[in-house]
C-alpha positions as CSV (number, residue, x, y, z in Angstrom):
1,X,169.5,53.5,104.7
2,X,169.1,55.2,108.1
3,X,166.6,57.9,108.6
4,X,167.9,61.3,109.7
5,X,167.1,62.1,113.3
6,X,166.0,65.5,112.2
7,X,163.5,64.1,109.6
8,X,160.6,63.4,112.2
9,X,160.6,66.8,113.9
10,X,160.9,68.5,110.6
11,X,158.0,66.6,109.2
12,X,156.0,67.4,112.3
13,X,156.7,71.1,112.0
14,X,155.7,70.9,108.3
15,X,152.4,69.2,109.0
16,X,151.6,71.7,111.8
17,X,152.4,74.6,109.5
18,X,150.1,73.2,106.9
19,X,147.3,72.6,109.4
20,X,147.6,76.1,110.8
21,X,147.6,77.5,107.3
22,X,144.6,75.5,106.4
23,X,142.6,76.6,109.5
24,X,143.6,80.2,108.9
25,X,142.2,80.3,105.3
26,X,138.6,81.0,105.1
27,X,136.5,77.9,104.0
28,X,133.1,79.7,103.3
29,X,132.4,83.4,103.1
30,X,128.8,84.4,102.8
31,X,127.4,87.7,101.6
32,X,123.8,88.1,102.6
33,X,122.1,91.0,100.8
34,X,119.0,93.0,102.0
35,X,117.3,96.1,100.6
36,X,114.9,98.8,101.8
37,X,112.8,101.5,100.0
38,X,112.3,104.4,102.4
39,X,113.4,102.2,105.2
40,X,110.9,99.5,104.5
41,X,112.4,96.0,103.7
42,X,111.6,94.8,100.1
43,X,112.3,91.7,98.1
44,X,115.0,92.1,95.5
45,X,114.6,91.2,91.8
46,X,118.3,90.7,91.2
47,X,121.7,91.4,92.6
48,X,124.8,92.0,90.4
49,X,128.2,91.4,92.0
50,X,131.4,92.4,90.4
51,X,135.1,91.8,91.4
52,X,136.6,95.1,90.4
53,X,140.1,93.9,90.1
54,X,139.5,90.9,87.9
55,X,136.5,92.5,86.0
56,X,134.5,89.2,86.5
57,X,130.9,89.3,87.8
58,X,127.8,87.1,88.6
59,X,124.2,87.6,89.2
60,X,121.7,86.4,92.0
61,X,117.9,86.2,91.5
62,X,115.1,86.4,94.0
63,X,114.6,84.5,96.3
64,X,118.4,83.8,96.2
65,X,119.9,86.6,98.4
66,X,123.0,84.8,99.9
67,X,126.2,84.5,97.9
68,X,128.6,81.8,99.2
69,X,132.3,81.7,98.3
70,X,133.8,78.3,99.0
71,X,137.5,79.2,99.2
72,X,138.4,75.6,100.1
73,X,137.3,74.3,96.7
74,X,137.1,77.4,94.5
75,X,133.5,76.5,93.7
76,X,130.8,79.2,94.0
77,X,127.4,78.6,95.4
78,X,124.1,80.4,95.7
79,X,121.9,79.0,98.4
80,X,118.9,77.3,96.7
81,X,115.4,78.7,97.1
82,X,113.2,77.0,99.6
83,X,110.5,74.9,98.1
84,X,112.3,74.6,94.6
85,X,110.5,72.4,92.1
86,X,111.7,68.9,91.7
87,X,112.3,67.9,88.1
88,X,111.9,71.4,86.8
89,X,114.6,74.1,86.8
90,X,115.2,77.4,85.1
91,X,118.7,78.9,84.4
92,X,119.5,82.5,85.1
93,X,118.8,84.7,82.1
94,X,121.8,85.7,80.1
95,X,122.2,88.6,80.1
96,X,120.1,90.1,82.8
97,X,119.4,93.1,82.9
98,X,119.2,92.9,79.2
99,X,119.0,95.5,76.4
100,X,117.3,94.0,73.4
101,X,117.5,90.2,73.9
102,X,118.1,87.7,76.5
103,X,117.9,83.8,76.7
104,X,117.0,81.4,79.4
105,X,117.2,77.5,79.7
106,X,114.6,75.3,81.2
107,X,115.4,71.7,82.2
108,X,112.9,69.0,82.7
109,X,113.5,65.4,83.9
110,X,110.9,63.8,81.6
111,X,108.8,64.3,78.6
112,X,105.7,66.5,79.0
113,X,103.9,69.8,78.2
114,X,106.1,72.8,78.8
115,X,104.6,76.3,78.9
116,X,106.7,79.4,79.1
117,X,105.1,82.8,79.7
118,X,106.3,86.3,80.1
119,X,104.3,88.8,82.2
120,X,104.7,92.5,82.9
121,X,104.8,94.0,86.4
122,X,101.0,94.3,86.4
123,X,100.6,90.5,85.7
124,X,99.5,91.0,82.1
125,X,100.6,88.3,79.7
126,X,103.0,89.6,77.1
127,X,103.9,86.4,75.4
128,X,103.5,82.6,75.7
129,X,104.9,79.5,74.2
130,X,103.5,76.0,74.8
131,X,105.3,72.9,73.5
132,X,105.5,69.1,74.1
133,X,109.1,68.4,74.9
134,X,111.3,65.5,75.9
135,X,113.6,65.1,78.8
136,X,116.5,67.5,78.8
137,X,117.3,71.3,78.5
138,X,115.3,73.6,76.4
139,X,116.1,77.3,75.4
140,X,113.8,80.3,75.0
141,X,114.8,83.7,73.8
142,X,113.0,87.0,74.8
143,X,113.4,90.1,72.6
144,X,111.9,93.4,73.3
145,X,109.1,94.1,75.8
146,X,108.3,97.1,78.0
147,X,111.0,98.8,80.0
148,X,111.3,97.7,83.6
149,X,110.7,94.5,85.5
150,X,109.2,91.4,83.7
151,X,108.4,88.0,85.0
152,X,109.0,84.7,83.3
153,X,107.4,81.5,84.3
154,X,107.8,77.9,83.2
155,X,105.2,75.2,83.9
156,X,105.7,71.5,83.4
157,X,103.6,68.5,84.6
158,X,101.9,70.6,87.3
159,X,105.1,72.2,88.5
160,X,106.2,75.8,88.0
161,X,109.2,78.0,88.5
162,X,109.9,81.6,87.8
163,X,112.3,84.5,87.9
164,X,112.3,88.3,87.1
165,X,114.0,90.1,84.2
166,X,115.0,93.7,83.9
167,X,114.5,95.2,80.5
168,X,116.7,98.3,80.0
169,X,115.2,99.5,76.7
170,X,111.5,99.2,75.9
171,X,109.3,100.2,73.0
172,X,109.4,97.0,71.0
173,X,106.7,94.3,71.2
174,X,107.8,91.2,73.2
175,X,109.0,88.4,70.9
176,X,109.2,85.0,72.7
177,X,110.7,82.1,70.7
178,X,111.7,78.5,71.4
179,X,115.4,78.3,70.7
180,X,115.7,74.5,70.5
181,X,116.8,71.6,72.6
182,X,120.4,72.7,72.8
183,X,121.4,76.2,74.1
184,X,124.4,78.2,73.0
185,X,124.6,80.0,76.3
186,X,125.1,78.9,79.8
187,X,126.2,79.9,83.3
188,X,129.8,78.8,82.9
189,X,130.9,82.4,83.5
190,X,130.0,81.9,87.2
191,X,132.9,79.6,87.7
192,X,135.2,81.8,85.7
193,X,134.4,84.7,88.0
194,X,135.1,82.8,91.2
195,X,138.3,81.3,90.0
196,X,139.9,84.8,90.3
197,X,138.2,86.2,93.5
198,X,140.3,86.5,96.6
199,X,140.1,87.8,100.1
200,X,141.1,91.6,100.0
201,X,139.5,92.1,96.5
202,X,137.2,95.1,96.0
203,X,133.6,94.2,95.2
204,X,130.9,96.3,93.5
205,X,127.3,95.3,93.8
206,X,124.0,96.7,92.4
207,X,120.6,95.7,93.6
208,X,117.3,95.9,91.7
209,X,113.8,95.7,93.0
210,X,110.3,96.5,92.1
211,X,108.8,99.4,94.0
212,X,105.3,99.7,95.4
213,X,104.2,101.6,92.3
214,X,105.6,98.9,90.0
215,X,108.6,100.9,88.8
216,X,112.2,99.9,89.1
217,X,114.3,100.9,92.1
218,X,118.0,100.2,92.5
219,X,121.2,101.1,94.5
220,X,124.9,100.4,94.4
221,X,127.3,99.4,97.1
222,X,130.6,97.7,97.6
223,X,133.8,97.4,99.7
224,X,136.6,95.1,100.4
225,X,136.0,91.4,100.6
226,X,137.2,90.6,104.1
227,X,134.8,87.8,105.1
228,X,131.1,87.2,105.8
229,X,129.0,90.3,105.6
230,X,125.4,91.5,105.4
231,X,125.1,94.5,103.1
232,X,121.8,96.6,103.4
233,X,121.0,99.0,100.6
234,X,118.3,101.7,100.6
235,X,117.0,101.7,97.0
236,X,116.2,104.8,95.0
237,X,114.0,105.1,91.9
238,X,115.4,104.3,88.5
239,X,118.2,102.1,87.2
240,X,121.6,103.0,88.6
241,X,124.3,103.5,86.1
242,X,126.6,100.5,86.3
243,X,129.6,102.2,84.7
244,X,129.7,104.8,87.5
245,X,127.0,104.4,90.0
246,X,128.2,107.4,92.1
247,X,130.0,110.6,91.4
248,X,131.8,112.9,93.7
249,X,132.5,116.7,93.1
250,X,135.6,118.6,94.3
251,X,133.8,119.6,97.6
252,X,133.2,115.9,98.4
253,X,129.5,116.0,97.7
254,X,128.4,112.5,96.5
255,X,125.6,112.1,93.9
256,X,123.7,108.9,92.9
257,X,123.7,108.3,89.1
258,X,120.8,107.1,87.1
259,X,120.7,105.5,83.7
260,X,118.2,106.9,81.3
261,X,118.4,105.3,77.9
262,X,122.0,105.3,76.9
263,X,122.9,108.3,79.2
264,X,124.1,108.5,82.8
265,X,122.6,111.4,84.7
266,X,123.2,112.7,88.2
267,X,120.0,111.9,90.1
268,X,120.2,115.0,92.3
269,X,121.0,118.7,91.6
270,X,124.6,119.9,91.7
271,X,125.8,121.4,95.0
272,X,129.5,122.3,94.3
273,X,130.9,125.7,95.5
274,X,134.0,125.3,93.3
275,X,134.8,124.6,89.8
276,X,136.7,121.3,89.3
277,X,140.0,123.2,88.9
278,X,139.7,124.5,92.4
279,X,138.4,128.0,91.6
280,X,135.8,129.3,94.0
281,X,132.3,130.0,92.6
282,X,131.1,133.1,94.6
283,X,128.1,132.9,96.9
284,X,126.1,136.0,96.2
285,X,123.1,136.5,98.7
286,X,122.4,140.2,97.9
287,X,119.6,140.8,95.5
288,X,121.0,143.8,93.8
289,X,124.4,142.4,93.3
290,X,122.9,139.1,91.9
291,X,120.9,141.1,89.3
292,X,124.1,142.9,88.1
293,X,126.4,139.9,87.7
294,X,128.6,139.3,84.7
295,X,130.4,136.2,86.1
296,X,129.5,132.9,87.8
297,X,127.7,132.8,91.1
298,X,125.5,130.5,93.2
299,X,123.0,130.8,96.0
300,X,120.6,128.7,98.0
301,X,116.9,129.2,97.7
302,X,116.0,132.2,100.0
303,X,119.7,132.0,101.0
304,X,118.7,129.2,103.3
305,X,121.5,126.6,103.8
306,X,118.9,124.0,104.7
307,X,117.6,124.1,101.1
308,X,121.1,123.1,99.8
309,X,120.6,119.4,100.9
310,X,117.0,119.3,99.6
311,X,117.3,121.1,96.2
312,X,121.0,121.8,95.6
313,X,122.3,125.2,94.6
314,X,120.9,127.8,92.2
315,X,123.5,128.9,89.6
316,X,123.5,131.7,86.9
317,X,124.2,130.9,83.3
318,X,127.9,131.8,83.6
319,X,128.4,128.8,85.7
320,X,126.4,126.6,83.4
321,X,128.6,127.4,80.5
322,X,132.0,127.0,82.3
323,X,133.6,123.8,81.2
324,X,135.0,123.1,84.7
325,X,131.6,123.2,86.5
326,X,131.0,119.4,86.6
327,X,133.3,116.7,88.0
328,X,136.0,115.3,85.7
329,X,134.4,113.0,83.1
330,X,131.0,114.9,83.4
331,X,129.5,118.0,81.7
332,X,126.5,120.2,81.7
333,X,124.1,118.7,79.1
334,X,123.2,120.6,75.9
335,X,119.8,121.0,74.6
336,X,120.3,118.2,72.1
337,X,121.3,115.9,75.0
338,X,118.2,116.8,76.9
339,X,116.2,116.0,73.8
340,X,117.9,112.5,73.6
341,X,116.7,111.8,77.1
342,X,113.2,113.1,76.4
343,X,112.9,111.0,73.3
344,X,113.8,107.9,75.3
345,X,110.9,108.8,77.8
346,X,108.4,108.8,74.9
347,X,108.3,112.3,73.6
348,X,107.3,112.3,69.9
349,X,110.0,113.4,67.4
350,X,107.6,116.2,66.2
351,X,107.7,117.9,69.5
352,X,111.4,117.7,70.4
353,X,112.4,121.0,68.8
354,X,109.2,122.9,69.9
355,X,109.2,125.5,72.6
356,X,106.7,125.5,75.5
357,X,105.2,122.4,77.0
358,X,105.9,119.2,75.2
359,X,105.5,115.5,75.9
360,X,102.4,116.0,78.1
361,X,100.4,113.2,76.5
362,X,103.3,110.8,77.2
363,X,103.7,112.1,80.8
364,X,107.4,112.9,80.1
365,X,107.5,115.6,82.7
366,X,105.8,113.3,85.2
367,X,108.4,110.6,84.6
368,X,111.1,113.1,85.5
369,X,109.4,114.5,88.7
370,X,109.9,113.1,92.2
371,X,106.8,111.7,93.9
372,X,107.0,114.2,96.7
373,X,106.6,118.0,97.1
374,X,105.1,118.7,93.7
375,X,101.5,120.0,93.4
376,X,101.1,118.2,90.1
377,X,101.5,114.3,89.9
378,X,105.0,112.7,89.4
379,X,105.8,109.1,88.8
380,X,109.6,109.4,88.8
381,X,109.8,106.2,86.8
382,X,113.0,107.5,85.1
383,X,114.7,108.0,88.4
384,X,115.6,111.6,87.6
385,X,114.0,112.7,90.9
386,X,113.3,116.4,89.9
387,X,112.1,118.5,92.8
388,X,110.2,121.8,92.7
389,X,113.0,124.0,93.9
390,X,111.9,127.4,92.5
391,X,114.1,130.0,90.9
392,X,115.9,133.3,91.5
393,X,114.9,136.2,89.3
394,X,117.6,138.2,87.3
395,X,115.4,141.2,87.4
396,X,115.6,141.9,91.1
397,X,117.2,138.9,92.7
398,X,114.0,137.7,94.3
399,X,113.1,134.0,94.9
400,X,109.9,132.5,93.8
401,X,108.0,129.4,92.6
402,X,109.1,127.0,95.3
403,X,106.9,123.8,95.3
404,X,105.5,124.6,91.9
405,X,108.4,125.0,89.4
406,X,112.0,124.1,88.7
407,X,114.3,125.1,85.9
408,X,117.6,123.4,84.7
409,X,120.2,125.1,82.5
410,X,121.4,123.6,79.2
411,X,124.9,124.3,78.2
412,X,125.1,126.7,75.1
413,X,125.9,124.8,71.9
414,X,129.2,125.7,70.2
415,X,128.7,128.7,67.9
416,X,125.3,129.6,69.4
417,X,124.2,132.4,71.7
418,X,120.8,130.7,72.5
419,X,120.2,129.8,76.2
420,X,118.0,126.8,76.5
421,X,116.5,125.7,79.8
422,X,114.1,122.9,80.9
423,X,111.2,123.6,83.2
424,X,109.0,121.2,85.2
425,X,105.7,122.5,86.6
426,X,102.3,121.1,87.4
427,X,101.9,120.0,83.8
428,X,102.5,116.4,82.8
429,X,104.9,117.6,80.1
430,X,108.3,119.5,80.2
431,X,108.9,123.0,78.9
432,X,111.7,123.9,76.5
433,X,112.4,127.6,77.0
434,X,114.5,129.5,74.6
435,X,116.3,132.9,75.1
436,X,119.2,134.9,73.9
437,X,122.3,135.4,76.0
438,X,122.0,138.8,77.8
439,X,118.2,138.5,78.3
440,X,118.1,136.0,81.3
441,X,121.6,134.9,81.8
442,X,121.5,136.0,85.5
443,X,118.5,133.8,86.4
444,X,119.2,131.3,89.2
445,X,118.4,127.8,87.9
446,X,119.6,124.3,88.9
447,X,122.2,122.1,87.2
448,X,122.5,118.4,86.5
449,X,125.7,116.8,85.1
450,X,125.8,114.2,82.4
451,X,128.5,111.5,82.0
452,X,130.8,112.2,79.0
């Protein structure tokens, strides 16, 4: 049979097309992460990366900061840490961050004594297991422990390896157990994630790190996967809310979101000048007019627009109790929802319903205060980042208490006329203030929004 004269040139065109296509497709795409706190570079504890479209995700752990996508083979890779131990390896914790329980695997190439230890951020030993093990993979489960960053270390035959955990819900003693020579968990989800990732996908990533004070810092970022990139994130105190790390109001103001217990709070005060249905909230600078209001209004402290960026806007109670004040999917928290957050931060149950200063012994107020501007100490370990923005009085419309106090409105409970507020001051506690509608509903206080 004779070969068609057109076969050779067609074959040549086909081969050239395939070659060009292969060269046009990216082989490796690297995402190199870096983080700063107040502009100073810091090592990261972990990096969570999610493909928004497919819903699949993966985690990196310090010192691994480079994520490599090998599109030629479909196999993901994380660059190995320098100086990794030979014959000893530790898997990534599953899950991490964890809420309640997590599990890790340690692999050894020969029999020997294996020691597994968990430390807190101060280096104190929380739990330890020491066993004589055979060659293979051995699983350990960690339950409980203090909130925040923890360190796990495995030692075997003079070698050691470690990684960091992030515990989302503390309060229970650390329980460390040997889970046997065969693990029911693994890191197979890594490959599943990468099988569906493509150029053009939208990525979300959240970075966690330990701050200079030992507390957790975090930040979120993301964008379209177009090729090799080097994201740099400036971290803020607290644990960013993974479900919605940022929220935007109708005016276009963007707010970071922090997770405190099971709740997601705005990490800065509200600054909107409109309700979410588009209705304008009037700005009322005149003192007499402010003191006579019967509807919603806002102002900046001392009517200075420069204070808007620092502290947010002061609102009266009519704004606080309008259901359209917060962005869609968010609302002004009630007194009960504030109590839920205070309980998570350590306030005793016997103090939750009291008025006046509560939770001082547990430094609940200090955990909510930013570490700057206050006269009294603040640790801000919650990430709430409350600032001493002062108030505006309903009696005469005058401003006061800047750098010493700040008040936040609570939404009125259904069927109630009681106006509850929260006050931070130089105290280590937080005040629960109670009043009836009509007595101080024209006060100018700040607002935070809570995710529905």
